[in-house]
C-alpha positions as CSV (number, residue, x, y, z in Angstrom):
1,X,-0.8,-8.5,-24.5
2,X,0.5,-4.9,-24.8
3,X,4.1,-4.1,-24.1
4,X,4.6,-3.1,-20.5
5,X,7.9,-1.8,-19.2
6,X,9.3,-3.0,-15.9
7,X,10.8,-0.2,-14.0
8,X,13.8,-0.3,-11.6
9,X,15.1,2.8,-9.9
10,X,18.4,3.5,-11.6
11,X,21.3,3.6,-9.1
12,X,22.4,7.0,-10.2
13,X,19.0,8.7,-10.4
14,X,16.1,9.7,-8.2
15,X,12.9,8.2,-6.9
16,X,9.6,10.0,-7.5
17,X,7.1,9.3,-4.8
18,X,3.8,11.2,-5.1
19,X,2.7,13.4,-2.2
20,X,-0.3,11.2,-1.4
21,X,2.0,8.1,-1.2
22,X,4.3,10.0,1.2
23,X,1.3,11.0,3.3
24,X,0.1,7.4,3.4
25,X,3.6,6.3,4.6
26,X,3.6,8.9,7.3
27,X,0.1,7.8,8.5
28,X,1.1,4.1,8.5
29,X,4.2,5.0,10.5
30,X,2.2,6.9,13.0
31,X,-0.4,4.2,13.4
32,X,2.3,1.5,14.0
33,X,4.3,3.6,16.5
34,X,6.1,2.5,18.7
35,X,6.7,-0.4,16.4
36,X,8.0,-0.2,12.9
37,X,5.6,-0.2,9.9
38,X,6.6,-1.8,6.7
39,X,5.5,-2.3,3.1
40,X,6.6,-2.8,-0.5
41,X,7.2,-0.3,-3.3
42,X,5.7,-1.2,-6.6
43,X,6.3,0.3,-10.0
44,X,3.1,0.8,-11.9
45,X,2.5,0.7,-15.7
46,X,1.7,4.5,-15.7
47,X,5.0,5.4,-14.1
48,X,3.8,5.8,-10.5
49,X,5.4,4.2,-7.5
50,X,2.8,2.8,-5.2
51,X,3.2,1.9,-1.6
52,X,1.7,-1.5,-0.6
53,X,1.4,-1.8,3.2
54,X,2.4,-5.1,4.7
55,X,1.9,-6.7,8.1
56,X,5.1,-6.4,10.2
57,X,5.7,-10.0,11.3
58,X,8.8,-9.2,13.4
59,X,8.5,-10.2,17.1
60,X,10.5,-7.1,18.1
61,X,9.1,-3.6,17.6
62,X,12.4,-2.1,16.4
63,X,12.7,-4.4,13.4
64,X,10.5,-5.3,10.4
65,X,9.8,-8.6,8.7
66,X,7.6,-9.3,5.8
67,X,6.2,-12.9,5.5
68,X,7.4,-14.8,2.4
69,X,3.8,-15.5,1.4
70,X,3.0,-11.8,1.5
71,X,6.1,-11.0,-0.5
72,X,5.2,-13.6,-3.2
73,X,1.6,-12.3,-3.4
74,X,2.9,-8.7,-3.9
75,X,5.3,-9.9,-6.7
76,X,2.4,-11.7,-8.3
77,X,0.1,-8.7,-8.1
78,X,2.8,-6.4,-9.5
79,X,3.4,-8.7,-12.5
80,X,-0.3,-9.0,-13.2
81,X,-0.6,-5.2,-13.3
82,X,2.5,-4.8,-15.5
83,X,4.8,-3.5,-12.9
84,X,7.4,-4.9,-10.4
85,X,8.4,-4.7,-6.8
86,X,11.2,-2.3,-6.7
87,X,11.9,-2.1,-3.0
88,X,10.4,-1.6,0.4
89,X,9.8,0.9,3.1
90,X,9.7,0.9,6.9
91,X,9.7,3.4,9.7
92,X,12.3,4.1,12.3
93,X,10.6,4.9,15.6
94,X,13.9,6.1,17.0
95,X,13.7,9.3,14.9
96,X,16.6,8.5,12.6
97,X,15.9,8.8,8.8
98,X,19.0,6.8,7.9
99,X,19.6,3.0,7.6
100,X,20.5,1.2,10.8
101,X,23.1,-1.6,11.3
102,X,20.1,-4.0,11.3
103,X,19.1,-2.6,7.8
104,X,22.7,-3.2,6.5
105,X,22.6,-6.7,7.8
106,X,19.2,-7.3,6.1
107,X,20.3,-6.3,2.6
108,X,19.1,-9.1,0.3
109,X,18.5,-7.5,-3.0
110,X,21.2,-5.0,-4.1
111,X,18.9,-3.5,-6.7
112,X,16.1,-2.7,-4.3
113,X,15.4,0.8,-3.1
114,X,14.8,1.3,0.6
115,X,12.6,4.1,1.9
116,X,12.7,5.1,5.6
117,X,10.2,7.2,7.5
118,X,11.6,8.8,10.6
119,X,9.2,8.9,13.6
120,X,9.8,11.1,16.6
121,X,10.5,8.7,19.6
122,X,8.8,11.1,22.1
123,X,5.6,12.0,20.2
124,X,5.2,9.4,17.5
125,X,5.0,12.1,14.9
126,X,6.4,11.1,11.5
127,X,9.0,13.3,10.0
128,X,11.5,13.0,7.2
129,X,11.3,10.4,4.5
130,X,14.5,9.3,2.9
131,X,15.5,6.8,0.1
132,X,18.5,4.6,-0.1
133,X,20.3,2.1,-2.3
134,X,22.5,-0.7,-1.0
135,X,26.1,-0.4,-2.0
136,X,29.3,-2.3,-1.3
137,X,32.4,-0.2,-0.5
138,X,35.8,-1.9,0.2
139,X,34.1,-5.2,0.7
140,X,31.5,-3.8,3.2
141,X,27.8,-3.5,2.7
142,X,26.2,-0.1,3.3
143,X,23.8,2.4,1.7
144,X,24.0,5.5,-0.3
145,X,21.3,8.2,-0.4
146,X,18.9,8.4,-3.4
147,X,17.3,11.8,-4.2
148,X,13.6,11.5,-3.2
149,X,11.3,13.8,-5.2
150,X,7.7,14.6,-4.5
151,X,5.1,14.9,-7.2
152,X,1.4,15.8,-7.1
153,X,0.8,13.7,-10.2
154,X,2.9,11.9,-12.8
155,X,3.1,13.7,-16.2
156,X,2.8,11.5,-19.3
157,X,4.6,11.9,-22.5
158,X,1.3,12.5,-24.3
159,X,-0.7,15.3,-22.8
160,X,-3.8,14.2,-24.7
161,X,-4.0,11.0,-22.5
């Protein structure tokens, strides 16, 4: 089996999310409005970050919840493809592109990246997409922003490939 590198978004760097993945997130957020959409972020062997939509199992529209069986299936798929689940995304139908108190309370993996899609509460139109990493400051959980970069395609080290 060839060597395949697992990729985690370094805490001090940025996240590259292709333009078509960002568009897919916006479309999913708009379709789920007024509820939150949700999904997982997978690293791929070729360096891409892929969004994997999940069913929001939360009984309330202003929260998201991913079923354990769906989460385990996504981890299995990522491993089979030589990648890893590096985080998740969800929408905020209240229009805010920053983590909420509910997001802070839900931090389970301090290495995961969180991507949030803001949705205008009046029109359901998706707007800003932001990325975040959990942090602990003075004994309190919170988030710090991660630079989100857009790319049309991922460049490889070898231009011949």
